[in-house]
C-alpha positions in Angstrom: 56.1 -48.7 -71.5 55.0 -45.4 -72.6 56.3 -42.7 -75.2 56.9 -39.2 -75.0 57.2 -38.1 -78.7 57.0 -35.0 -81.5 55.9 -35.0 -84.7 56.8 -32.2 -87.6 54.8 -31.2 -90.4 56.8 -29.9 -93.3 53.9 -28.7 -94.8 52.3 -26.4 -92.3 55.8 -25.8 -90.5 54.2 -27.2 -86.6 55.6 -29.8 -84.0 53.1 -31.9 -82.4 53.6 -33.3 -78.6 52.3 -36.2 -77.9 52.8 -39.6 -75.7 51.0 -42.4 -75.6 51.3 -46.0 -75.0 51.4 -47.9 -77.5 54.7 -47.7 -80.1 55.0 -44.8 -81.6 55.4 -46.0 -85.4 51.6 -47.3 -85.0 50.4 -43.7 -83.1 51.8 -42.0 -86.1 49.2 -44.2 -88.2 46.8 -43.4 -87.2 47.8 -39.3 -86.8 48.2 -39.4 -90.5 44.3 -41.2 -90.6 41.4 -39.6 -91.1 39.9 -38.5 -87.5 38.8 -34.2 -86.8 42.0 -32.2 -84.6 45.3 -30.5 -85.7 46.8 -33.3 -86.4 44.5 -34.0 -89.0 45.7 -30.4 -91.0 48.5 -32.4 -92.7 49.0 -35.5 -94.0 52.9 -35.4 -93.9 53.1 -35.7 -89.9 56.9 -36.9 -88.7 58.9 -38.7 -86.2 61.8 -36.1 -85.1 62.5 -37.8 -81.2 61.1 -39.6 -78.6 61.8 -40.7 -75.2 61.2 -43.8 -73.2 59.3 -44.2 -70.3 58.3 -46.2 -67.4 54.9 -45.3 -66.8 51.9 -43.2 -67.9 52.9 -40.6 -65.1 56.1 -40.2 -66.6 55.8 -40.3 -70.2 52.8 -37.2 -69.5 55.1 -34.9 -67.7 57.4 -35.3 -69.6 54.7 -33.8 -72.8 53.4 -31.5 -70.5 57.4 -29.9 -70.3 57.9 -30.0 -73.6 55.1 -28.3 -74.5 55.6 -25.8 -71.6 58.7 -24.8 -73.9 57.8 -23.4 -76.5 61.2 -23.5 -78.3 62.9 -26.4 -80.5 66.4 -25.6 -78.5 63.8 -27.1 -75.6 63.2 -30.4 -77.5 66.8 -30.0 -78.4 65.9 -29.9 -82.5 
């Protein structure tokens, strides 16, 4: 199973959209760990939305559609 997810950081008032083949909570833990990249800018990321899919292509396609949206209404938030 694969998931598309949206994280939100209140500290920087930003959303992050991604997809994973792992449990979303496990993936969140990686975002909160010491690393480089966009999510390293904050340590208060919270999962605000998830969608589950049967395969990687479906999850990745949904991620791309969400990223193309650019508005919170598209995210349903």
